[in-house]
C-alpha positions as CSV (number, residue, x, y, z in Angstrom):
1,M,-126.0,177.9,119.0
2,D,-127.7,177.0,122.1
3,S,-130.9,179.1,122.7
4,V,-129.8,179.8,126.3
5,E,-126.5,181.3,125.1
6,I,-128.4,183.7,122.5
7,A,-130.9,184.6,125.6
8,L,-128.0,185.3,127.8
9,N,-126.1,187.5,125.3
10,T,-129.4,189.4,124.4
11,I,-129.6,190.1,128.1
12,Y,-126.2,191.4,128.4
13,I,-126.5,193.8,125.3
14,S,-129.7,194.9,126.7
15,L,-128.5,195.6,130.3
16,L,-125.6,197.4,128.7
17,I,-127.8,199.6,126.5
18,A,-130.3,200.1,129.6
19,A,-127.3,201.2,131.8
20,T,-125.7,203.5,129.2
21,C,-129.1,205.2,128.4
22,A,-129.9,205.5,132.2
23,A,-126.6,207.2,132.6
24,F,-127.0,209.4,129.9
25,V,-130.6,210.5,131.1
26,A,-129.1,211.0,134.8
27,S,-126.1,213.1,133.5
28,R,-128.4,215.5,131.8
29,N,-130.5,215.8,135.1
30,L,-127.8,216.2,137.7
31,A,-130.0,217.9,140.1
32,S,-132.0,214.8,140.4
33,S,-130.7,212.6,143.3
34,T,-133.4,210.2,142.5
35,L,-132.2,209.5,139.1
36,A,-128.8,209.2,140.1
37,I,-129.7,206.7,142.9
38,L,-131.9,204.7,140.3
39,T,-129.0,204.6,137.6
40,A,-126.5,203.4,140.2
41,A,-129.1,200.7,141.3
42,L,-129.5,199.8,137.6
43,V,-125.8,199.4,137.1
44,G,-125.2,197.7,140.3
45,A,-128.0,195.1,139.5
46,A,-126.6,194.4,136.0
47,V,-123.2,194.0,137.2
48,V,-124.4,191.5,139.9
49,F,-126.4,189.6,137.2
50,V,-123.5,189.2,134.7
51,L,-121.1,188.1,137.5
52,Q,-123.5,185.7,139.1
53,T,-124.4,184.2,135.6
54,Y,-120.6,183.8,134.8
55,F,-119.8,182.1,138.2
56,E,-123.0,179.9,138.4
57,L,-122.8,178.7,134.8
58,Q,-119.5,177.2,134.5
59,P,-118.6,174.4,132.1
60,G,-117.3,171.0,133.3
61,S,-115.0,168.3,132.0
62,D,-114.0,164.8,132.4
63,I,-111.4,162.4,130.8
64,D,-111.0,158.7,130.9
65,H,-109.0,156.0,129.1
66,V,-110.1,152.4,128.5
67,G,-107.9,149.7,127.3
68,T,-108.3,147.2,124.4
69,E,-106.7,144.0,123.4
70,F,-107.3,142.2,120.2
71,T,-105.5,139.2,118.6
72,L,-105.7,138.6,114.9
73,D,-104.9,135.0,113.5
74,A,-104.0,135.6,110.0
75,S,-104.4,132.0,109.0
76,A,-108.0,131.4,110.2
77,P,-108.5,134.3,109.8
78,F,-110.2,135.9,112.8
79,I,-109.8,138.8,115.2
80,R,-111.0,138.6,118.8
81,Q,-110.0,138.9,122.3
82,S,-107.9,136.1,123.3
83,T,-110.1,135.2,126.4
84,Y,-113.7,136.4,127.3
85,P,-115.5,136.1,130.5
86,N,-118.0,133.4,130.7
87,Y,-121.4,134.2,129.2
88,S,-120.3,137.4,127.7
89,S,-122.4,139.1,125.3
90,R,-119.2,140.7,123.9
91,A,-117.8,137.5,123.1
92,S,-121.0,136.6,121.1
93,V,-120.8,139.9,119.1
94,E,-117.2,140.1,118.4
95,I,-116.7,136.3,117.5
96,S,-119.8,136.8,115.1
97,A,-118.5,140.0,113.5
98,S,-115.2,138.2,112.8
99,N,-116.8,135.2,111.2
100,W,-119.1,137.4,109.3
101,L,-116.1,139.2,107.9
102,K,-114.2,136.0,107.0
103,V,-117.3,135.0,104.7
104,N,-118.2,138.5,103.2
105,N,-114.8,140.4,103.0
106,P,-111.8,138.0,104.0
107,G,-109.5,140.5,102.1
108,A,-110.0,143.1,104.9
109,F,-108.0,140.8,107.3
110,S,-104.9,142.0,105.3
111,N,-104.9,145.7,106.2
112,R,-104.1,145.2,109.9
113,D,-104.1,148.8,110.8
114,K,-107.7,149.4,109.6
115,L,-108.8,146.1,110.9
116,F,-107.9,146.7,114.5
117,S,-109.3,150.3,114.5
118,D,-112.5,149.2,112.6
119,F,-113.1,146.3,115.1
120,T,-112.7,148.6,118.1
121,I,-115.2,151.1,116.9
122,F,-117.6,148.5,115.9
123,S,-117.4,146.7,119.3
124,F,-117.9,150.1,121.0
125,I,-121.3,150.4,119.0
126,A,-122.1,146.8,119.9
127,F,-121.5,147.8,123.5
128,M,-124.0,150.7,123.3
129,M,-126.6,148.5,121.6
130,T,-126.4,145.5,124.1
131,T,-125.5,147.2,127.2
132,E,-126.4,150.9,127.2
133,F,-129.4,150.8,125.0
134,D,-131.4,153.3,127.3
135,W,-129.6,156.3,128.6
136,Q,-132.0,156.1,131.8
137,L,-131.4,152.4,132.2
138,R,-132.3,151.0,135.6
139,K,-130.0,148.2,137.0
140,W,-130.8,145.8,139.9
141,V,-127.9,143.7,141.3
142,Y,-128.9,140.4,143.0
143,P,-126.0,139.0,145.3
144,G,-126.6,135.2,144.9
145,G,-124.0,133.7,147.1
146,S,-122.8,130.2,145.9
147,L,-125.1,130.8,142.8
148,G,-123.4,134.0,141.7
149,T,-124.4,137.5,141.1
150,S,-127.2,138.3,138.7
151,T,-128.1,141.7,137.2
152,T,-131.4,142.9,135.6
153,V,-131.7,146.0,133.7
154,Q,-134.9,147.9,132.8
155,P,-135.3,150.6,130.2
156,I,-137.4,153.5,131.8
157,S,-137.2,156.3,129.2
158,K,-140.4,157.4,127.9
159,P,-140.6,158.0,124.0
160,E,-140.3,161.8,124.4
161,E,-137.2,161.4,126.5
162,C,-135.2,159.6,123.7
163,K,-133.5,160.5,120.5
164,I,-133.8,157.1,118.9
165,Y,-131.1,155.7,116.7
166,L,-132.3,152.3,114.9
167,L,-129.5,149.6,114.2
168,E,-130.1,150.5,110.6
169,T,-129.1,154.0,111.1
170,L,-125.9,153.1,113.0
171,R,-125.1,150.7,110.2
172,E,-125.4,153.6,107.7
173,K,-123.0,155.8,109.9
174,L,-120.6,153.0,110.2
175,K,-120.6,152.6,106.5
176,L,-120.1,156.3,105.8
177,A,-117.0,155.9,108.1
178,G,-115.8,153.2,106.1
179,N,-115.9,150.6,108.6
180,V,-115.7,147.0,107.3
181,F,-117.8,145.6,110.0
182,A,-120.8,147.8,109.3
183,D,-123.2,145.2,108.3
184,A,-121.9,142.4,110.8
185,P,-124.6,141.0,112.9
186,I,-125.4,142.7,116.4
187,T,-127.9,140.9,118.6
188,A,-129.4,144.1,120.0
189,V,-131.8,144.9,122.7
190,A,-134.9,146.7,123.0
191,P,-135.2,145.8,120.1
192,N,-132.5,147.2,117.6
193,R,-132.9,150.6,119.0
194,L,-130.5,152.9,120.9
195,C,-132.2,155.5,123.2
196,L,-130.0,158.5,123.8
197,P,-130.9,161.8,125.6
198,P,-133.1,164.1,123.6
199,D,-131.5,166.1,120.8
200,T,-128.3,164.1,121.0
201,N,-126.5,163.9,117.7
202,L,-124.3,160.9,117.2
203,K,-121.3,161.1,115.1
204,I,-119.1,158.1,114.0
205,T,-115.8,158.6,112.1
206,S,-113.1,155.8,111.3
207,R,-111.4,156.6,114.8
208,S,-113.8,158.1,116.9
209,I,-117.5,158.2,118.2
210,T,-119.2,161.4,119.6
211,F,-122.4,162.1,121.4
212,E,-123.4,165.8,121.5
213,N,-126.3,167.9,122.6
214,Y,-126.9,171.2,124.4
215,F,-125.5,169.7,127.7
216,Y,-122.4,167.9,126.6
217,R,-120.1,166.7,124.0
218,A,-118.6,163.3,124.7
219,T,-116.0,161.9,122.3
220,W,-114.2,158.3,122.4
221,T,-111.1,158.5,120.3
222,L,-108.8,155.8,119.3
223,D,-105.3,156.0,120.5
224,E,-102.7,156.9,117.9
225,G,-100.9,153.6,117.3
226,F,-100.6,150.9,119.9
227,T,-98.9,150.5,123.2
228,V,-97.7,146.8,122.9
229,M,-97.6,144.5,119.8
230,S,-96.8,140.9,120.0
231,H,-96.6,138.2,117.4
232,T,-96.6,135.2,119.7
233,R,-99.4,132.6,119.9
234,P,-101.6,133.8,122.8
235,G,-100.7,131.7,126.0
236,T,-97.5,130.3,124.6
237,G,-94.1,131.7,123.6
238,D,-94.5,130.3,120.0
239,M,-94.3,132.8,117.0
240,P,-95.6,131.0,114.0
241,I,-94.8,132.5,110.5
242,L,-97.0,132.0,107.5
243,T,-95.7,130.8,104.1
244,S,-95.9,134.5,103.1
245,G,-93.4,135.3,105.6
246,I,-95.6,137.3,108.0
247,P,-96.4,136.4,111.5
248,Q,-99.5,134.2,112.0
249,Y,-100.5,136.0,115.1
250,E,-100.7,139.9,116.1
251,T,-102.0,141.0,119.3
252,R,-102.3,144.9,119.8
253,V,-102.9,146.5,123.2
254,S,-104.3,149.9,122.6
255,G,-107.4,151.8,123.7
256,L,-110.1,154.7,123.6
257,T,-109.6,158.1,125.3
258,A,-112.9,159.5,126.4
259,D,-113.0,163.4,126.3
260,V,-116.1,165.0,127.9
261,I,-117.2,168.5,127.9
262,Y,-120.4,169.6,129.9
263,F,-121.5,173.1,128.3
264,R,-121.9,176.1,130.9
265,F,-125.2,177.3,129.5
266,R,-127.2,174.3,131.1
267,A,-124.8,173.8,133.9
268,K,-127.8,174.3,136.5
269,S,-130.4,172.6,134.5
270,P,-132.2,169.5,136.3
271,T,-131.4,167.5,133.4
272,M,-127.6,167.9,133.6
273,P,-127.1,165.5,136.8
274,K,-129.0,162.9,134.5
275,C,-126.5,163.3,131.6
276,K,-123.6,163.3,133.9
277,A,-124.8,160.1,135.4
278,W,-125.3,158.5,131.9
279,I,-122.0,159.5,130.8
280,N,-120.3,158.2,133.9
281,R,-122.2,155.0,133.5
282,I,-120.9,154.5,129.9
283,I,-117.3,155.3,131.2
284,T,-117.5,152.9,134.1
285,D,-119.3,150.0,131.9
286,S,-116.9,150.4,129.0
287,H,-114.1,149.4,131.3
288,D,-116.1,146.2,132.1
289,W,-116.9,145.5,128.4
290,F,-113.3,146.0,127.1
291,E,-111.0,145.0,130.0
292,R,-112.7,142.3,131.7
293,K,-111.2,138.9,130.8
294,Q,-112.6,136.6,133.6
């Protein structure tokens, strides 16, 4: 329980006791108009305090959905997005992870449902490690005209402003979730560490990733099932069949739903706008990570 919630509940109980006791004292001294006025003032102030804290400290929420598309080639085998943008760190991470699984656990490609879900969760962790490695990341965009646009990033969080998760810790969380890509390589930044807001607890399950502290709870959850499935070779109308009788290719279009709750007891904290800006940046950048193909 949040310490602010405990403090508020203690104040509410104390005000109730104080108002009750004051009313009792005043009722036994009805000849004193001063006690009656003071009791009314105390009760009025208590009511105003309770109402103001209720209306001032309101929770917030946000929801988003990011689409994913992955293709499995069971003959290679590999899993990846059919096309990636040029110079994409995502392409490097996902192709390396697929190659790693082929060498270290090729049997995992046969369980297609688990393969697609594990790959999505792994890709989101890779996205955090390579793109969102500091919750107070500073970005500078330089329009380059004919040379294209370049972006530089700079981590600015001080050590006391971070809850640090090392890459090894994230691997352990992926293993506990049963993710087959837990030990796959990630070329992480900063180096091999993820700086989250203070006191943030990171939870990884087989189908979700949750960030939570006293300010928010933000969960990205895999869709139940998939929106589209195709067995054609990407870019063609061919549908090759393996000797085992199953389609060689399988492309699934699915996604992740972001469900964010901002807790009421820190609603007016100076830190809350920073937390909201961070979560909004993750939402925006996750669309670029998963949905950009050119």
